[in-house]
N, C-alpha and C positions, 0 to 999 in steps of 0.2 A: 598635431599631437592630440590624442584622445585621452580623456580623463573621465572616470566613472565615479559618481558620488551617489549616496543613498540619502533621500530626503523623505520626511514624513509628509502625510497628506496636508497637514496644517502649514508646513513650510512651503510646499508647492503652491498652495492656495494663496499665501501671502506674496510669494514671488510672482505669481500670475497677475495678481491685483496690481502690484507695483509695475510690472511690465506693461500692462494695459494703460496705466496712467502715463507712462513714458513712451507710448506708442512703439513698443518693442515686442519681440517674441520672447518666450521664456528663455530660450538658449541665448539670445542677444542680451537679455537682462543679466543673466548669470555671468556672461563674459564681461559685461560692463562693470559689474560689482568687483570681479577679480582684477580687472585692469586698474580700476580706481584704487583698490587696496594696494596693488604693487607700486603705483605711483606715489601714494602717501608714505609707504614704508621706505621708499628709496630716497626721499627728500633729506632725511637726517635721522640720526639715532638719538636715543635718550641719553642725556649726559647727567649723571647723578651729581648732586650737590656735594661739594668737597668742604669738609670742616675739620678743624684741628681737634675739637672736642668730640669724643665718641657719643656722649649722652645727647648732645645737641643734634647730632645726626640721627639718632634713634627717635627722638621725640619731635623732630621738625618734619613738616610736610612740604613737598615741592608744590608750587603754584603752577598747575598745568591746566590745559583746556582753554575754552573760549573765555575771554574776559567779560565781566559783567558790564551791562550797559548802564550808564549814568542816567538818572531820571531828571 
């Protein structure tokens, strides 16, 4: 399957730099990024916090992301 995307010169420069660092071509680097994104998104979906009180749900934040390292 072929897919065409438009990228700015800055974006191409960043992708080329990243590809060189990973010993890949630009095409391989883009494919790798898309593949990793698909794998990450297929692992699970976001499950919102369920709460009885509507105000608690509005003013509370979910703890997401990488956990902080203890010093």
